[in-house]
C-alpha positions as CSV (number, residue, x, y, z in Angstrom):
1,M,-27.7,-96.5,16.2
2,V,-24.3,-97.1,17.8
3,K,-22.6,-95.4,14.9
4,K,-24.7,-92.3,15.3
5,L,-23.9,-92.2,19.0
6,H,-20.2,-92.4,18.2
7,Q,-20.6,-89.5,15.8
8,L,-22.5,-87.5,18.5
9,I,-19.8,-88.1,21.1
10,F,-17.0,-87.3,18.6
11,K,-18.6,-84.1,17.5
12,S,-19.1,-83.1,21.2
13,F,-15.4,-83.8,21.9
14,I,-13.6,-82.3,18.9
15,G,-14.7,-78.7,19.5
16,P,-13.7,-78.5,23.2
17,F,-10.5,-80.4,22.4
18,V,-9.3,-77.8,19.8
19,F,-10.3,-74.9,22.0
20,T,-8.6,-76.2,25.2
21,F,-5.5,-77.2,23.2
22,L,-5.1,-73.7,21.9
23,I,-5.6,-72.2,25.4
24,A,-3.1,-74.7,26.9
25,V,-0.5,-73.8,24.3
26,F,-1.1,-70.1,24.9
27,L,-0.8,-70.4,28.7
28,L,2.4,-72.4,28.5
29,L,3.7,-69.9,26.0
30,M,3.0,-67.1,28.5
31,Q,5.0,-69.1,31.1
32,F,7.9,-69.3,28.6
33,L,7.7,-65.5,28.0
34,W,7.6,-64.8,31.7
35,K,10.7,-66.9,32.2
36,Y,12.8,-65.1,29.5
37,I,11.1,-61.6,29.6
38,D,14.3,-60.0,31.0
39,D,16.3,-61.3,28.0
40,L,13.8,-60.1,25.4
41,V,12.9,-56.6,26.7
42,G,14.9,-53.6,25.5
43,K,16.7,-55.5,22.7
44,G,14.9,-53.7,19.8
45,L,13.9,-57.0,18.2
46,E,12.3,-57.2,14.8
47,W,8.7,-58.5,14.6
48,F,10.0,-61.4,12.4
49,D,12.4,-62.5,15.1
50,I,9.8,-62.3,17.8
51,T,7.2,-64.2,15.7
52,Q,9.8,-66.8,14.8
53,L,10.7,-67.4,18.4
54,L,7.1,-67.7,19.6
55,F,6.3,-70.1,16.8
56,Y,9.2,-72.5,17.6
57,A,8.6,-72.1,21.3
58,S,4.9,-73.0,20.8
59,A,6.0,-76.1,18.9
60,R,8.1,-77.2,21.9
61,L,5.0,-77.0,24.1
62,V,2.7,-79.1,22.0
63,P,3.5,-82.5,23.6
64,L,2.9,-81.0,27.1
65,A,-0.4,-79.2,26.0
66,L,-2.0,-82.3,24.5
67,P,-2.5,-84.4,27.7
68,I,-4.2,-81.5,29.6
69,S,-6.4,-80.7,26.6
70,V,-7.4,-84.3,26.3
71,M,-8.3,-84.5,30.0
72,L,-10.2,-81.2,30.0
73,S,-12.2,-81.9,26.8
74,S,-13.0,-85.5,28.0
75,I,-14.4,-84.2,31.3
76,M,-16.4,-81.5,29.5
77,T,-17.7,-83.9,26.8
78,F,-18.9,-86.7,29.2
79,G,-19.9,-84.2,31.9
80,N,-22.1,-82.4,29.4
81,L,-23.6,-85.7,28.3
82,G,-24.2,-86.7,31.9
83,E,-25.7,-83.3,32.8
84,K,-28.2,-83.6,30.0
85,Y,-29.0,-87.2,30.9
86,E,-27.8,-88.4,27.5
87,L,-25.6,-91.0,29.2
88,I,-28.6,-92.5,30.9
89,A,-30.4,-92.6,27.6
90,M,-27.5,-94.4,26.0
91,K,-27.4,-97.0,28.8
92,S,-31.2,-97.5,28.6
93,A,-30.7,-98.1,24.9
94,G,-28.2,-100.9,25.6
95,V,-25.0,-98.8,24.9
96,S,-22.6,-99.2,27.9
97,F,-20.3,-96.5,29.1
98,R,-17.3,-98.4,27.8
99,K,-18.8,-98.5,24.3
100,G,-19.3,-94.7,24.6
101,M,-15.6,-94.3,25.5
102,S,-14.6,-96.5,22.6
103,A,-16.0,-93.9,20.3
104,L,-13.1,-91.6,21.3
105,L,-10.5,-94.1,22.2
106,F,-9.4,-94.7,18.6
107,F,-9.1,-90.9,18.1
108,I,-7.1,-90.6,21.3
109,L,-4.7,-93.3,20.1
110,I,-4.2,-91.3,16.9
111,I,-3.5,-88.2,19.0
112,S,-1.0,-90.2,21.2
113,M,0.8,-91.5,18.2
114,S,0.8,-88.1,16.5
115,S,2.3,-86.6,19.7
116,F,5.2,-89.1,19.6
117,L,5.8,-88.5,15.9
118,F,5.8,-84.8,16.4
119,S,8.1,-85.0,19.4
120,N,10.5,-87.4,17.6
121,Y,10.7,-85.7,14.2
122,Y,9.7,-82.0,14.4
123,M,10.4,-81.0,18.0
124,P,14.2,-81.5,17.8
125,Y,14.1,-79.1,14.8
126,A,12.0,-76.7,16.7
127,N,14.3,-76.9,19.7
128,L,17.3,-76.2,17.5
129,K,15.7,-73.2,15.9
130,A,14.3,-71.8,19.2
131,G,17.4,-72.5,21.2
132,T,19.7,-70.9,18.7
133,L,17.5,-67.8,18.3
134,L,17.1,-67.4,22.0
135,Y,20.9,-67.6,22.5
136,D,21.4,-65.0,19.9
137,I,18.8,-62.7,21.5
138,R,20.3,-63.1,25.0
139,K,23.8,-62.1,23.8
140,Q,22.5,-59.1,21.7
141,K,23.2,-55.6,23.0
142,P,20.3,-53.6,24.4
143,A,18.6,-51.2,22.0
144,L,19.8,-47.6,21.8
145,N,17.8,-45.7,24.4
146,I,19.2,-42.5,25.8
147,K,17.1,-41.0,28.6
148,P,17.4,-37.5,30.2
149,G,19.2,-37.4,33.5
150,M,20.7,-40.9,33.1
151,F,24.2,-42.0,32.0
152,Y,24.0,-44.2,28.9
153,N,26.9,-46.6,28.3
154,G,25.5,-48.7,25.5
155,L,28.0,-47.3,23.0
156,E,31.4,-48.9,23.4
157,G,34.0,-46.5,24.6
158,F,31.5,-43.6,25.4
159,I,29.2,-42.6,28.2
160,I,26.5,-40.1,27.3
161,K,24.3,-37.9,29.5
162,I,21.7,-35.4,28.4
163,D,19.6,-33.0,30.5
164,K,16.6,-32.8,28.3
165,K,15.2,-34.4,25.2
166,N,12.3,-32.7,23.3
167,D,9.1,-34.5,22.4
168,N,10.2,-35.1,18.9
169,G,13.0,-37.4,20.3
170,V,15.6,-35.6,18.2
171,D,16.5,-32.3,19.7
172,L,18.7,-32.4,22.9
173,E,19.8,-30.0,25.5
174,G,22.7,-30.1,28.1
175,I,24.8,-32.8,26.4
176,M,27.9,-34.4,28.1
177,I,29.9,-37.1,26.4
178,Y,32.8,-39.0,28.1
179,D,35.3,-40.5,25.7
180,H,36.9,-43.7,27.2
181,N,38.5,-45.1,24.1
182,N,42.0,-44.4,25.4
183,K,41.1,-46.3,28.6
184,S,42.7,-43.6,30.7
185,G,39.6,-42.5,32.7
186,N,37.7,-39.3,32.2
187,N,40.5,-37.5,30.3
188,K,38.4,-36.4,27.4
189,V,35.0,-34.8,27.9
190,I,32.7,-33.1,25.3
191,V,30.1,-30.7,26.5
192,A,27.5,-28.9,24.4
193,E,24.5,-26.7,25.1
194,R,22.3,-28.3,22.5
195,G,22.3,-30.7,19.7
196,S,20.3,-33.4,17.9
197,M,20.6,-37.2,17.4
198,Y,19.4,-39.3,14.4
199,L,20.3,-42.3,12.3
200,S,22.1,-42.3,9.0
201,D,20.2,-43.1,5.9
202,N,21.3,-46.7,5.9
203,E,20.8,-46.9,9.7
204,Q,24.3,-48.1,10.1
205,Y,25.5,-45.1,12.1
206,F,24.1,-43.2,15.1
207,I,24.9,-39.5,14.7
208,I,25.0,-36.8,17.3
209,S,25.2,-33.2,16.0
210,L,26.5,-30.8,18.7
211,E,26.2,-27.0,18.8
212,D,27.9,-24.4,21.0
213,G,30.2,-26.6,23.0
214,H,33.6,-27.3,24.4
215,S,36.0,-30.3,24.2
216,Y,38.2,-30.8,27.2
217,Y,41.3,-33.0,27.0
218,E,43.8,-33.7,29.8
219,T,47.0,-35.4,28.8
220,D,48.5,-38.2,31.0
221,A,51.7,-37.0,32.8
222,S,53.4,-40.3,32.1
223,T,52.9,-40.1,28.4
224,R,53.1,-36.4,28.0
225,R,55.6,-35.3,25.3
226,N,58.1,-32.5,25.9
227,E,56.3,-30.0,23.7
228,N,53.1,-30.1,25.6
229,K,54.4,-30.5,29.1
230,K,53.4,-26.9,29.7
231,R,49.9,-27.6,28.4
232,P,48.6,-30.6,30.3
233,H,45.0,-29.4,29.8
234,Q,43.5,-28.5,26.5
235,R,40.1,-26.9,25.8
236,V,38.7,-26.6,22.3
237,T,35.6,-24.4,21.6
238,F,33.4,-25.2,18.7
239,K,30.2,-23.9,17.1
240,K,29.3,-27.2,15.6
241,D,30.6,-30.7,15.8
242,V,29.4,-34.1,14.6
243,L,30.0,-37.5,16.2
244,R,29.3,-40.8,14.4
245,F,28.9,-44.1,16.2
246,D,29.0,-47.4,14.4
247,L,25.8,-49.5,15.1
248,S,27.1,-52.7,13.6
249,G,27.3,-54.3,17.1
250,F,23.6,-53.6,17.8
251,G,22.4,-55.9,15.0
252,M,21.6,-59.5,16.0
253,K,24.3,-61.8,14.8
254,R,23.0,-65.3,14.1
255,S,25.0,-68.2,15.4
256,S,25.6,-71.4,13.4
257,E,23.1,-74.1,14.2
258,D,25.8,-76.7,13.8
259,L,27.1,-75.7,17.2
260,Y,24.0,-77.1,18.9
261,R,23.0,-80.1,16.8
262,N,24.8,-82.5,19.1
263,H,22.8,-81.4,22.1
264,Y,20.4,-84.1,23.4
265,A,17.4,-81.9,23.1
266,M,18.0,-81.5,19.4
267,M,18.0,-85.2,18.6
268,N,15.4,-87.8,17.7
269,N,15.3,-91.2,19.4
270,S,17.5,-92.9,16.9
271,Q,20.2,-90.2,17.3
272,L,19.8,-90.3,21.1
273,L,20.5,-94.1,21.1
274,N,23.6,-93.6,18.9
275,S,24.8,-90.8,21.2
276,I,24.2,-93.0,24.3
277,D,26.2,-95.9,22.7
278,S,29.0,-93.4,22.0
279,L,29.0,-92.1,25.6
280,H,29.2,-95.7,26.9
281,S,32.1,-96.4,24.6
282,K,33.9,-93.3,25.9
283,I,33.3,-94.4,29.5
284,A,34.7,-97.8,28.9
285,N,37.7,-96.5,27.0
286,K,38.4,-94.0,29.8
287,A,38.3,-96.8,32.4
288,T,40.7,-98.9,30.3
289,K,43.1,-96.1,29.8
290,T,43.1,-95.2,33.5
291,K,43.8,-98.8,34.4
292,E,46.7,-99.0,31.9
293,Q,48.2,-95.7,33.3
294,L,47.9,-97.1,36.8
295,D,49.6,-100.4,35.8
296,K,52.5,-98.5,34.2
297,R,52.9,-96.2,37.2
298,L,52.8,-99.0,39.8
299,G,54.9,-101.3,37.7
300,K,54.6,-104.3,40.0
301,D,52.6,-105.7,42.9
302,S,52.4,-103.1,45.6
303,T,52.0,-105.6,48.4
304,L,54.9,-105.2,51.0
305,S,57.4,-108.0,51.0
306,K,59.2,-109.3,54.2
307,N,62.4,-107.6,53.2
308,T,60.9,-104.1,52.7
309,Y,61.6,-103.0,56.3
310,T,65.1,-104.3,56.1
311,E,65.8,-102.5,52.9
312,L,64.5,-99.2,54.3
313,K,66.5,-99.7,57.5
314,D,69.7,-99.9,55.5
315,L,69.1,-96.5,53.9
316,S,70.5,-93.3,55.2
317,I,68.1,-90.7,56.6
318,I,68.4,-88.5,53.5
319,Q,67.8,-91.5,51.2
320,A,64.9,-92.7,53.3
321,R,63.3,-89.2,53.1
322,K,63.7,-89.1,49.4
323,Q,62.1,-92.5,49.1
324,Y,59.3,-91.4,51.4
325,A,58.7,-88.2,49.4
326,A,58.7,-90.1,46.1
327,A,56.2,-92.6,47.5
328,I,53.9,-89.7,48.7
329,N,54.1,-87.9,45.3
330,S,53.3,-91.2,43.5
331,A,50.3,-91.9,45.7
332,R,49.0,-88.3,45.3
333,S,49.5,-88.5,41.5
334,N,47.6,-91.9,41.4
335,K,44.9,-90.5,43.6
336,A,44.5,-87.5,41.3
337,L,44.3,-89.7,38.3
338,I,41.6,-91.9,39.8
339,E,39.6,-88.9,41.0
340,N,39.8,-87.3,37.6
341,A,38.6,-90.5,36.0
342,N,35.7,-90.7,38.4
343,R,34.7,-87.2,37.8
344,D,34.8,-87.8,34.0
345,E,32.7,-91.0,34.4
346,D,30.2,-89.2,36.7
347,Y,29.8,-86.4,34.1
348,R,29.2,-88.8,31.3
349,E,26.8,-90.9,33.3
350,I,24.7,-87.8,34.0
351,L,24.9,-86.9,30.3
352,V,23.6,-90.5,29.5
353,A,20.8,-89.9,32.0
354,K,19.8,-86.7,30.3
355,H,19.8,-88.5,26.9
356,L,17.6,-91.2,28.3
357,V,15.3,-88.5,29.8
358,E,14.7,-87.1,26.3
359,W,14.2,-90.6,24.8
360,H,11.6,-91.6,27.4
361,R,10.0,-88.1,27.4
362,K,8.7,-88.6,23.8
363,W,7.0,-91.9,24.7
364,S,5.8,-91.0,28.2
365,L,4.1,-87.7,27.1
366,A,2.5,-89.5,24.2
367,F,1.2,-92.2,26.5
368,A,0.0,-89.6,28.9
369,C,-2.7,-88.6,26.4
370,I,-4.3,-92.1,26.9
371,V,-3.9,-91.9,30.7
372,M,-5.5,-88.5,30.8
373,F,-8.4,-89.7,28.7
374,L,-9.0,-92.8,31.0
375,I,-9.2,-90.3,33.9
376,G,-11.1,-87.5,32.2
377,A,-13.9,-89.5,30.5
378,P,-15.1,-91.3,33.6
379,L,-14.6,-88.2,35.8
380,G,-17.0,-86.3,33.5
381,A,-19.5,-89.1,33.6
382,I,-19.3,-89.2,37.4
383,I,-19.4,-85.5,38.2
384,R,-22.0,-84.8,35.4
385,K,-21.0,-81.2,34.9
386,G,-20.2,-79.7,31.6
387,G,-18.9,-76.2,30.6
388,F,-15.8,-74.6,32.1
389,G,-16.7,-74.7,35.8
390,M,-16.1,-77.9,37.6
391,P,-14.3,-79.6,34.7
392,V,-11.6,-77.0,34.7
393,V,-11.1,-77.2,38.4
394,V,-10.9,-81.0,38.4
395,S,-8.6,-81.2,35.3
396,I,-6.2,-78.6,36.7
397,F,-6.1,-80.4,40.0
398,F,-5.2,-83.8,38.4
399,F,-2.8,-82.3,35.9
400,I,-0.9,-80.4,38.5
401,L,-0.5,-83.6,40.5
402,Y,0.7,-85.4,37.3
403,H,3.1,-82.6,36.4
404,V,4.6,-82.5,39.9
405,L,5.2,-86.2,39.8
406,Y,6.6,-86.0,36.3
407,M,9.0,-83.2,37.0
408,T,10.1,-84.9,40.3
409,G,10.8,-88.1,38.5
410,E,12.8,-86.2,35.8
411,K,14.9,-84.4,38.3
412,M,15.6,-87.6,40.2
413,V,16.8,-89.3,37.0
414,K,19.1,-86.4,36.2
415,K,20.6,-86.6,39.7
416,G,21.2,-90.3,39.3
417,E,18.7,-91.2,42.1
418,L,16.3,-93.2,39.8
419,L,16.6,-95.1,36.5
420,A,15.2,-93.2,33.5
421,L,12.5,-95.9,33.0
422,E,11.4,-95.4,36.6
423,G,11.5,-91.7,36.8
424,M,10.0,-90.7,33.4
425,W,7.2,-93.3,33.7
426,M,6.4,-92.8,37.4
427,A,3.5,-90.4,36.9
428,N,1.9,-92.6,34.2
429,I,2.4,-95.7,36.4
430,I,0.6,-94.0,39.3
431,F,-2.2,-92.4,37.3
432,L,-3.0,-95.4,35.0
433,P,-4.5,-97.5,37.8
434,I,-6.5,-94.4,38.9
435,G,-7.9,-94.1,35.4
436,I,-8.8,-97.8,35.2
437,W,-10.5,-97.6,38.6
438,L,-12.5,-94.5,37.6
439,S,-13.5,-96.2,34.3
440,Y,-14.8,-99.2,36.4
441,K,-16.7,-96.9,38.8
442,A,-18.3,-95.0,35.9
443,S,-19.3,-98.2,34.1
444,K,-21.1,-99.3,37.3
445,D,-22.9,-96.0,37.7
446,S,-21.1,-95.4,41.0
447,N,-21.2,-91.9,42.5
448,L,-17.7,-91.2,43.4
449,L,-18.7,-88.3,45.7
450,D,-21.2,-90.4,47.6
451,W,-19.5,-91.7,50.7
452,S,-22.7,-92.9,52.5
453,Y,-21.9,-96.6,51.8
454,T,-18.3,-96.3,52.9
455,Y,-19.5,-94.5,56.1
456,Y,-22.1,-97.2,56.7
457,R,-19.5,-100.0,56.4
458,I,-17.1,-98.1,58.8
459,K,-19.9,-97.5,61.3
460,K,-21.0,-101.1,61.1
461,T,-17.5,-102.3,61.8
462,F,-17.0,-100.1,64.8
463,T,-20.4,-101.1,66.1
464,K,-19.5,-104.8,66.0
465,Q,-16.2,-104.2,67.8
466,S,-18.0,-102.2,70.6
467,T,-20.6,-104.9,71.0
468,S,-18.1,-107.7,71.3
């Protein structure tokens, strides 16, 4: 009987879990797109590049989507069982709430371990792919888009303005082109009554065919040759002219992934620990070298001896000033050396903190799946509501609190205000006792929203105090 109950609970859980997981990934992906929408729009990206970016970005969001999907599906599952009085039937048959939770606990442990393995082995690869692709997209030139009445400067060395573009997107009217390749201002201008624009067969060149126009060229007085001093301004009339623009700069150039492999977000936990050891060694070596440099500069004990004043008194004013200036310069140089060493150490310490954040993130988000289950399952049994109404509200409320605590702890670690162990586990440490307490309340059939007993105890306490 217990086995059938476990199968019933598992089947009730797996459907909402998959559905809520996909929704969570989708919503987080929309947040990612909203963040980088300005870098993606107007670049003329291929569908393959967009799909690739979304795929790797989605992979980065999996460890964050798992905890909220576990909580929401747990509340929905046990809330639905409570709403249909199936939990009461289970308890009347001798199956406690804890045994009902144990039906899913093993599966949640598998999800938690899978989350860690995914974060440790696949997510660094996804971060590398997504980060490199996003960097290449952000530095790519905007797509060729010439609009009527607006100056277009996307083609290097040229500014183009058209008065009208026909519906076919090819035929143009009122064309004006400024040639700035000589970097001497608006000295060369091409004007045409009409024309057309199109791409070459291999799409490597953008071609503008001009008809019935003029080319104006004004020579610079400083570089004007003797033979054309009398003709500083030239005008050439043409019936037809063709301009070709190279589009090689508009194609997305892929960067080498080796440039980003040493970033802490692109490493697994073993690589992070090795990198942290390397940073600690660099910090120690820098401190040793700084001490050696100071010892060489100071040379001897800087404590003033009794004869120092006498020695300075015997010097002339000029010699004393030279000694004073040398001492000031030496002190300033030593101060600069120490400040530079401190800045270098602070930078490396912050870098170590960021490495530790990534190391703990993989474990803490995996453990968060267990914490969210310990909160979601008893909450569902207590509120006894299934579906997407109350469970969604409650789960979002708890997850927002968890996420705020998690991000606050992460920022404090990166600023050096907390240790990585404290900051990255702060949310789990706070929410774990809440989950245990809720599990206890649910196992005792306590109504979390019924405050009548608490009100009775408070009223009784105040009544005794007033009587005495």
